[in-house]
Backbone as JSON Lines, residues from 0, in Angstrom:
{"i":0,"aa":"X","n":[72.77,-5.5,22.44],"ca":[71.45,-5.2,22.78],"c":[71.22,-3.34,21.8]}
{"i":1,"aa":"X","n":[72.23,-3.2,21.93],"ca":[72.55,-1.93,21.11],"c":[72.56,-2.2,20.04]}
{"i":2,"aa":"X","n":[73.32,-2.82,19.02],"ca":[72.84,-3.41,17.88],"c":[71.07,-3.65,17.55]}
{"i":3,"aa":"X","n":[70.4,-4.36,18.84],"ca":[68.94,-4.18,18.6],"c":[68.25,-2.71,18.22]}
{"i":4,"aa":"X","n":[68.37,-2.68,18.45],"ca":[68.25,-0.63,19.13],"c":[68.34,0.45,18.18]}
{"i":5,"aa":"X","n":[69.77,0.27,16.98],"ca":[69.94,0.9,16.14],"c":[68.94,-0.02,15.32]}
{"i":6,"aa":"X","n":[68.88,-1.28,15.24],"ca":[68.42,-1.23,14.25],"c":[67.03,-1.11,14.1]}
{"i":7,"aa":"X","n":[66.21,-0.48,14.95],"ca":[64.83,-0.58,15.61],"c":[64.55,1.0,15.21]}
{"i":8,"aa":"X","n":[65.49,1.47,15.7],"ca":[65.43,3.09,15.38],"c":[65.76,3.13,14.0]}
{"i":9,"aa":"X","n":[66.51,2.79,12.93],"ca":[66.61,2.73,11.76],"c":[65.61,2.64,11.06]}
{"i":10,"aa":"X","n":[65.03,1.45,11.34],"ca":[63.36,1.3,10.91],"c":[62.45,1.99,10.83]}
{"i":11,"aa":"X","n":[62.24,2.81,11.97],"ca":[61.54,3.71,12.48],"c":[61.37,4.82,11.84]}
{"i":12,"aa":"X","n":[62.79,5.44,12.42],"ca":[63.58,6.7,10.95],"c":[63.06,6.53,9.35]}
{"i":13,"aa":"X","n":[63.88,5.12,8.97],"ca":[62.76,4.77,7.83],"c":[61.14,4.8,7.27]}
{"i":14,"aa":"X","n":[60.65,4.93,7.8],"ca":[58.8,5.28,8.46],"c":[58.91,6.6,8.87]}
{"i":15,"aa":"X","n":[59.39,6.91,9.07],"ca":[58.74,8.63,9.22],"c":[59.55,9.06,8.1]}
{"i":16,"aa":"X","n":[61.17,8.48,7.68],"ca":[60.57,9.47,5.95],"c":[60.12,9.09,4.97]}
{"i":17,"aa":"X","n":[59.34,7.87,4.97],"ca":[58.4,7.85,3.85],"c":[56.97,8.64,4.4]}
{"i":18,"aa":"X","n":[57.32,8.56,5.49],"ca":[55.27,9.07,5.8],"c":[56.2,11.23,5.49]}
{"i":19,"aa":"X","n":[57.11,11.78,5.84],"ca":[57.3,12.43,5.44],"c":[57.9,12.94,4.19]}
{"i":20,"aa":"X","n":[58.13,12.37,3.01],"ca":[57.48,12.54,2.05],"c":[56.2,12.55,1.43]}
{"i":21,"aa":"X","n":[55.53,12.03,1.85],"ca":[54.46,11.08,1.06],"c":[53.33,12.54,2.39]}
{"i":22,"aa":"X","n":[53.5,13.21,3.38],"ca":[53.05,14.08,3.19],"c":[53.34,15.65,2.5]}
{"i":23,"aa":"X","n":[54.54,15.72,2.3],"ca":[55.25,16.52,1.52],"c":[55.14,17.06,-0.44]}
{"i":24,"aa":"X","n":[54.31,15.54,-0.57],"ca":[53.71,15.76,-1.68],"c":[52.2,16.07,-1.75]}
{"i":25,"aa":"X","n":[51.69,15.87,-0.82],"ca":[50.58,16.2,-0.46],"c":[50.71,17.71,-0.35]}
{"i":26,"aa":"X","n":[51.46,18.45,0.24],"ca":[51.76,19.73,0.71],"c":[51.84,20.43,-0.6]}
{"i":27,"aa":"X","n":[52.6,19.68,-1.21],"ca":[52.68,20.37,-2.34],"c":[52.13,20.83,-3.67]}
{"i":28,"aa":"X","n":[50.68,20.17,-3.44],"ca":[49.93,19.44,-4.26],"c":[48.33,20.65,-4.2]}
{"i":29,"aa":"X","n":[49.13,20.59,-2.75],"ca":[47.72,21.42,-1.84],"c":[47.92,22.84,-1.38]}
{"i":30,"aa":"X","n":[49.32,22.8,-2.31],"ca":[49.52,24.66,-2.28],"c":[49.99,25.13,-0.2]}
{"i":31,"aa":"X","n":[49.2,24.06,0.52],"ca":[50.16,24.55,1.51],"c":[49.69,23.5,2.98]}
{"i":32,"aa":"X","n":[49.88,23.86,4.0],"ca":[50.21,22.6,4.9],"c":[49.17,21.55,5.71]}
{"i":33,"aa":"X","n":[50.06,20.14,4.93],"ca":[48.94,18.94,5.15],"c":[49.45,18.1,5.73]}
{"i":34,"aa":"X","n":[49.42,17.32,6.81],"ca":[50.07,16.51,7.81],"c":[49.04,15.18,8.16]}
{"i":35,"aa":"X","n":[49.37,14.33,7.62],"ca":[48.5,13.21,7.33],"c":[48.92,12.69,9.44]}
{"i":36,"aa":"X","n":[47.85,12.44,10.28],"ca":[47.78,11.76,11.58],"c":[47.91,10.67,11.5]}
{"i":37,"aa":"X","n":[49.22,9.81,12.64],"ca":[49.59,8.8,12.96],"c":[48.21,7.66,12.59]}
{"i":38,"aa":"X","n":[47.12,7.81,13.09],"ca":[45.59,7.18,13.36],"c":[44.8,6.95,11.99]}
{"i":39,"aa":"X","n":[45.0,8.22,10.47],"ca":[44.97,7.5,9.31],"c":[45.58,6.71,8.53]}
{"i":40,"aa":"X","n":[46.74,6.8,9.0],"ca":[47.62,5.73,8.79],"c":[47.26,4.46,8.76]}
{"i":41,"aa":"X","n":[47.45,4.26,10.75],"ca":[47.23,3.27,10.51],"c":[45.52,2.12,9.69]}
{"i":42,"aa":"X","n":[44.82,3.41,9.87],"ca":[43.68,3.28,9.78],"c":[43.5,2.48,7.92]}
{"i":43,"aa":"X","n":[44.34,3.21,7.82],"ca":[44.31,2.69,5.98],"c":[45.31,1.41,5.97]}
{"i":44,"aa":"X","n":[46.23,0.79,6.19],"ca":[47.28,-0.04,6.49],"c":[46.64,-1.09,6.66]}
{"i":45,"aa":"X","n":[46.22,-0.63,8.7],"ca":[45.56,-2.4,8.56],"c":[44.1,-1.61,9.65]}
{"i":46,"aa":"X","n":[43.04,-1.77,8.51],"ca":[41.88,-0.84,9.7],"c":[41.35,-1.83,10.9]}
{"i":47,"aa":"X","n":[41.34,-2.84,11.49],"ca":[41.0,-3.08,12.92],"c":[42.0,-2.95,13.4]}
{"i":48,"aa":"X","n":[43.84,-2.92,13.25],"ca":[44.26,-2.72,14.3],"c":[44.3,-1.94,15.53]}
{"i":49,"aa":"X","n":[43.13,-0.22,15.09],"ca":[42.97,0.77,15.82],"c":[41.88,0.55,17.09]}
{"i":50,"aa":"X","n":[40.96,-0.6,16.44],"ca":[39.98,-0.74,17.58],"c":[40.39,-1.88,18.74]}
{"i":51,"aa":"X","n":[41.14,-2.77,17.97],"ca":[41.68,-4.33,18.92],"c":[42.83,-3.75,19.96]}
{"i":52,"aa":"X","n":[43.36,-2.41,19.17],"ca":[44.16,-1.69,20.25],"c":[43.64,-1.25,21.24]}
{"i":53,"aa":"X","n":[42.24,-0.47,20.94],"ca":[41.41,-0.18,22.05],"c":[40.89,-0.54,22.73]}
{"i":54,"aa":"X","n":[40.2,-1.37,23.05],"ca":[39.61,-2.85,23.1],"c":[40.76,-2.93,23.99]}
{"i":55,"aa":"X","n":[41.97,-4.28,23.88],"ca":[43.03,-4.53,24.58],"c":[43.2,-3.43,25.25]}
{"i":56,"aa":"X","n":[44.0,-2.44,25.43],"ca":[44.69,-1.47,26.61],"c":[43.18,-0.87,27.61]}
{"i":57,"aa":"X","n":[42.01,-0.76,26.25],"ca":[41.41,-0.33,28.03],"c":[40.84,-1.36,28.88]}
{"i":58,"aa":"X","n":[40.75,-2.73,28.35],"ca":[40.54,-3.98,28.96],"c":[41.33,-4.5,30.16]}
{"i":59,"aa":"X","n":[42.79,-4.29,29.19],"ca":[43.54,-4.76,30.03],"c":[44.57,-3.8,30.58]}
{"i":60,"aa":"X","n":[44.58,-2.87,30.39],"ca":[45.82,-1.62,30.96],"c":[44.67,-0.59,31.93]}
{"i":61,"aa":"X","n":[44.18,-0.34,31.25],"ca":[43.38,1.0,32.63],"c":[43.37,1.79,30.71]}
{"i":62,"aa":"X","n":[41.51,2.33,31.13],"ca":[40.53,3.24,30.28],"c":[41.23,4.84,29.93]}
{"i":63,"aa":"X","n":[41.99,5.2,30.82],"ca":[42.53,6.41,30.6],"c":[44.09,6.86,29.83]}
{"i":64,"aa":"X","n":[45.32,5.89,30.06],"ca":[45.43,5.23,29.5],"c":[45.5,5.69,27.0]}
{"i":65,"aa":"X","n":[43.88,4.94,27.37],"ca":[43.92,5.0,25.9],"c":[43.36,6.46,26.04]}
{"i":66,"aa":"X","n":[42.55,6.96,25.8],"ca":[41.53,8.38,25.92],"c":[42.74,9.93,25.41]}
{"i":67,"aa":"X","n":[42.91,9.96,27.03],"ca":[43.6,11.56,27.15],"c":[45.27,10.92,25.97]}
{"i":68,"aa":"X","n":[46.28,9.69,26.25],"ca":[47.8,10.23,26.02],"c":[47.24,8.98,24.12]}
{"i":69,"aa":"X","n":[46.9,8.02,24.25],"ca":[46.19,7.19,23.29],"c":[46.3,8.28,22.15]}
{"i":70,"aa":"X","n":[44.88,8.69,22.44],"ca":[44.47,9.56,20.99],"c":[44.62,11.2,21.46]}
{"i":71,"aa":"X","n":[45.44,11.33,21.54],"ca":[46.5,12.58,21.86],"c":[48.17,12.03,20.83]}
{"i":72,"aa":"X","n":[48.28,10.78,20.82],"ca":[49.9,10.75,19.89],"c":[48.93,10.27,18.72]}
{"i":73,"aa":"X","n":[48.28,9.9,18.98],"ca":[47.51,8.9,16.89],"c":[46.89,10.09,16.16]}
{"i":74,"aa":"X","n":[46.46,11.24,16.82],"ca":[46.23,12.53,16.39],"c":[47.8,13.7,15.75]}
{"i":75,"aa":"X","n":[48.76,13.1,16.72],"ca":[49.57,14.13,15.66],"c":[50.73,13.6,14.27]}
{"i":76,"aa":"X","n":[51.32,14.14,13.72],"ca":[51.53,13.95,12.07],"c":[51.61,12.36,12.13]}
{"i":77,"aa":"X","n":[52.19,11.55,11.74],"ca":[52.97,9.78,11.67],"c":[54.47,9.87,11.08]}
{"i":78,"aa":"X","n":[55.09,11.02,10.75],"ca":[56.39,10.97,10.63],"c":[56.95,11.8,11.68]}
{"i":79,"aa":"X","n":[56.49,13.13,12.52],"ca":[56.7,13.11,13.86],"c":[56.51,12.35,15.06]}
{"i":80,"aa":"X","n":[55.66,11.4,14.94],"ca":[55.36,9.87,16.03],"c":[56.2,8.83,15.53]}
{"i":81,"aa":"X","n":[56.95,8.67,14.5],"ca":[57.52,7.36,13.95],"c":[59.44,8.52,14.84]}
{"i":82,"aa":"X","n":[59.29,9.0,14.13],"ca":[61.23,10.25,14.13],"c":[60.78,10.28,15.65]}
{"i":83,"aa":"X","n":[59.84,10.5,16.58],"ca":[60.11,10.86,17.67],"c":[61.07,9.23,18.76]}
{"i":84,"aa":"X","n":[59.91,8.23,18.27],"ca":[60.73,7.26,18.54],"c":[61.8,6.54,18.26]}
{"i":85,"aa":"X","n":[62.06,7.1,16.48],"ca":[62.83,6.8,15.81],"c":[64.33,7.32,16.7]}
{"i":86,"aa":"X","n":[64.36,8.21,17.36],"ca":[65.25,8.95,18.18],"c":[65.11,8.38,19.59]}
{"i":87,"aa":"X","n":[64.68,7.96,19.69],"ca":[64.54,7.3,21.33],"c":[65.52,6.06,21.35]}
{"i":88,"aa":"X","n":[65.12,5.72,20.12],"ca":[65.96,3.76,20.13],"c":[67.41,4.28,19.82]}
{"i":89,"aa":"X","n":[67.77,5.35,18.91],"ca":[68.64,5.87,18.32],"c":[69.88,6.25,19.51]}
{"i":90,"aa":"X","n":[68.93,6.78,20.16],"ca":[69.54,7.24,21.52],"c":[70.04,6.2,22.72]}
{"i":91,"aa":"X","n":[68.92,4.77,22.44],"ca":[69.53,4.17,23.49],"c":[70.75,2.79,22.75]}
{"i":92,"aa":"X","n":[70.51,2.97,21.67],"ca":[71.05,2.27,20.94],"c":[72.93,2.83,20.66]}
{"i":93,"aa":"X","n":[73.06,4.29,20.85],"ca":[74.64,4.85,21.1],"c":[75.52,4.03,21.9]}
{"i":94,"aa":"X","n":[76.53,4.13,21.61],"ca":[77.94,4.04,22.58],"c":[78.04,4.43,23.73]}
{"i":95,"aa":"X","n":[79.01,3.96,24.82],"ca":[78.24,4.75,25.77],"c":[79.91,5.78,25.62]}
{"i":96,"aa":"X","n":[80.96,5.34,25.11],"ca":[81.62,5.73,25.24],"c":[82.44,6.11,23.97]}
{"i":97,"aa":"X","n":[82.95,7.96,23.91],"ca":[82.53,8.79,23.27],"c":[84.15,8.57,22.2]}
{"i":98,"aa":"X","n":[83.95,8.18,21.02],"ca":[85.56,8.62,20.54],"c":[86.3,9.62,20.1]}
{"i":99,"aa":"X","n":[87.31,10.11,20.81],"ca":[87.91,11.12,19.91],"c":[88.93,10.75,19.1]}
{"i":100,"aa":"X","n":[89.32,11.9,17.93],"ca":[90.79,11.67,17.51],"c":[91.29,12.69,17.62]}
{"i":101,"aa":"X","n":[92.28,12.28,17.87],"ca":[93.67,12.85,18.59],"c":[94.3,13.61,17.28]}
{"i":102,"aa":"X","n":[94.67,13.97,16.05],"ca":[95.59,14.57,15.41],"c":[96.97,15.27,15.98]}
{"i":103,"aa":"X","n":[98.07,14.97,16.16],"ca":[99.21,15.47,16.39],"c":[99.33,16.33,15.2]}
{"i":104,"aa":"X","n":[100.09,17.02,15.17],"ca":[100.55,18.05,14.38],"c":[101.79,17.35,13.68]}
{"i":105,"aa":"X","n":[102.59,16.2,13.72],"ca":[103.05,15.3,12.61],"c":[102.1,14.38,11.8]}
{"i":106,"aa":"X","n":[101.34,14.6,12.12],"ca":[100.12,13.49,11.66],"c":[99.8,14.03,10.15]}
{"i":107,"aa":"X","n":[100.0,15.71,10.33],"ca":[99.65,16.71,9.6],"c":[100.48,16.68,8.22]}
């Protein structure tokens, strides 16, 4: 299961880096801070996804989950949201035991 979490975490980390580079090039072109919200990225890639997700969450889970929670998350920069998800998955996938390398004076 840890391998799965590590792979998913690395995929999200790669996506976060792609969005960070895309925003970085826009920042250089605009000569100022430009951060594209996650909702705009999703709307560009799959336009109908947000509307179907909104109706599914409001009808099947709870309307309050969509309006204050997920809309706030969709307004944040895409690289930050995906990077945060990547960190969570990578922490879930880390090994429980820490390996300490002990080097004696004889090995030097």
